[in-house]
N, C-alpha and C positions, 0 to 999 in steps of 0.2 A: 459614556455607553457611546458606540457607535451608531452613525446614522443607519436605518434599516438599508438603506442603498449600497451601503458598503459590507454588508455581511453577507455572508453565502455559506454554501453547505462545503464542509472541509474533507468531505470524503468523494465528493466530485474533482476537486484538484488534487488529492492522493490518486485518483482513479486515471486522471490525466497523465501526471508524471509515472505511474505504472506503465500505462500503455506504451509511452514514449521509448520506456526502458527495455521493455520488451521487445519493440520495433528493432534498438540499437545493440538485441541480443545481450544487455546488461542485467543479466539475472544470474540465479545460482540452480543448479540442476535439484530436482526433488531428492534425487540420490543423494546429493552433496549434504543436504539438512541434517543434523539432529535432532528430531522431535519425538519426544517423549511426551504421551498425554498424562496428566497429574494423575489420573483416574489407574494407571499402571504402577505409579511409584510407591 
C-alpha cells in the first residue's frame, strides 16, 4: 500500500485536466452528445 503522502483525490486531478481542456476548447458541445437516460430506455 502507498504511503499516505502519495495518496490524493483523483477527482481533483480529473477536474484539473477538465479545466485545462475547457480553456483550450478541447470539448464536445452538449448538442453533439448522444445521451439517453436509462430511465427512458
